[in-house]
C-alpha positions in Angstrom: -7.3 0.7 -10.9 -7.8 -2.1 -8.5 -6.0 -5.4 -8.8 -7.9 -8.4 -10.2 -5.0 -10.9 -10.0 -1.8 -11.6 -8.1 1.1 -9.2 -8.9 4.8 -9.7 -8.1 6.6 -6.8 -6.3 10.3 -6.1 -6.4 11.7 -5.3 -2.9 15.1 -3.8 -2.2 17.0 -4.7 0.9 15.5 -6.1 4.1 11.8 -6.0 4.9 9.7 -6.2 8.0 6.8 -8.6 8.2 3.7 -7.9 10.2 0.3 -9.5 10.3 -3.2 -8.2 10.9 -6.8 -9.2 10.7 -8.4 -8.6 7.3 -11.4 -6.3 7.0 -14.6 -8.1 6.1 -16.1 -8.7 2.7 -13.3 -8.3 0.2 -10.8 -10.1 -2.0 -7.1 -9.7 -1.2 -4.6 -10.3 -4.0 -1.0 -11.2 -3.3 1.1 -8.1 -4.1 -1.7 -5.7 -3.2 -1.0 -2.5 -1.3 -2.9 -2.8 1.9 -3.7 -0.1 4.4 -4.9 0.0 8.1 -8.5 1.0 8.7 -10.2 0.7 12.0 -7.4 -1.6 13.2 -7.7 -4.1 10.3 -5.9 -4.6 7.0 -8.0 -3.3 4.1 -7.5 -2.9 0.3 -5.9 0.5 -0.2 -8.1 2.8 -2.3 -7.1 6.5 -2.4 -7.3 6.8 1.3 -4.6 9.3 2.2 -5.8 9.3 5.8 -4.8 5.6 6.1 -1.1 4.7 6.5 0.0 1.9 4.2 0.4 -1.4 6.1 2.5 -3.1 3.5 2.3 -5.5 0.5 0.2 -8.6 1.0 2.4 -11.7 0.7 -0.4 -14.2 0.0 0.2 -15.9 3.4 -2.6 -16.2 5.9 -2.7 -17.6 9.5 -5.3 -20.2 8.5 -2.5 -22.0 6.5 -3.5 -20.6 3.1 -0.8 -19.4 0.7 -2.9 -18.0 -2.1 -2.9 -15.6 -5.0 -6.4 -14.3 -4.0 -7.9 -14.6 -0.5 -11.7 -14.1 -0.3 -12.8 -12.8 3.0 -16.4 -13.0 4.2 -18.2 -11.4 7.1 -17.3 -11.9 10.8 -13.7 -12.6 9.8 -10.8 -13.3 12.2 -8.2 -14.4 9.6 -4.9 -12.7 9.6 -2.7 -11.9 6.6 1.0 -11.2 6.3 2.3 -8.0 4.8 5.9 -6.9 4.0 7.1 -3.4 4.6 10.3 -2.0 3.3 11.7 -0.5 0.1 9.5 -1.6 -2.8 9.1 -0.5 -6.5 5.5 0.6 -7.1 3.8 1.6 -10.3 3.5 5.3 -11.1 2.4 6.5 -14.5 5.1 8.7 -16.1 7.8 8.1 -13.4 10.7 10.4 -13.9 13.9 11.6 -12.3 12.1 14.7 -11.2 9.8 12.6 -9.0 12.6 11.6 -6.7 12.1 13.4 -3.4 8.5 14.2 -4.2 5.6 12.9 -2.1 3.0 10.4 -3.2 -0.1 8.6 -1.9 -1.6 5.3 -2.8 -4.2 5.6 -5.6 -5.4 2.0 -5.3 -4.1 -1.4 -4.2 -1.8 -1.3 -7.2 -0.3 2.1 -7.7 0.9 5.4 -6.3 -0.3 8.9 -7.3 1.0 12.5 -6.8 0.2 13.8 -3.3 -2.8 16.1 -3.3 -1.9 19.8 -3.6 -5.3 21.1 -2.3 -6.0 18.7 0.5 -7.5 20.4 3.6 -6.8 17.7 6.1 -4.0 15.6 7.4 -2.8 12.7 5.3 0.0 10.2 4.9 2.4 10.4 2.0 5.5 8.5 0.9 8.7 10.0 -0.6 10.0 8.6 -3.8 13.6 7.4 -3.3 14.4 6.4 -6.9 12.8 5.8 -10.3 12.8 3.5 -13.3 10.5 3.3 -16.2 6.9 3.1 -14.9 8.0 2.7 -11.2 9.1 4.7 -8.2 10.9 3.3 -5.2 9.2 3.9 -1.8 10.1 2.8 1.8 6.7 1.8 3.2 8.1 1.9 6.8 8.5 5.7 6.5 5.2 7.6 6.0 5.3 11.4 6.1 2.4 13.0 7.9 1.2 16.1 6.0 -1.0 18.7 7.6 -2.8 21.0 5.2 -5.2 23.0 7.4 -8.2 24.6 5.7 -7.4 28.2 4.6 
């Protein structure tokens, strides 16, 4: 399910901040999980082939600090994302999920890594859990190669 409003994220420890140009024609909500696609920040949407860039802070290089940044075509505006340990939603999070691999399922949540993928993808290991959430370090993607049988 995609975000339709700002969401607060709980980070643990230090984070890195990076910036990147937004992909064209989308709305970016503060707290959204963003990915890299063709060298630009994009709304993450079950794209295991895209590494997660980080969590959008709502800060932009055009001076905006917004809950929702609407980007049109021919865009050159940069947004700031944070990377580090962050609690992200996962339905049914449990102790048994710690150590398992997950991928983003949208700009708002994580899903179990695909068991039948036939290509390379990026996953993230769950480090801890609490009700409804798993802790991930977005600075540490795991490249998985599932060649076709």
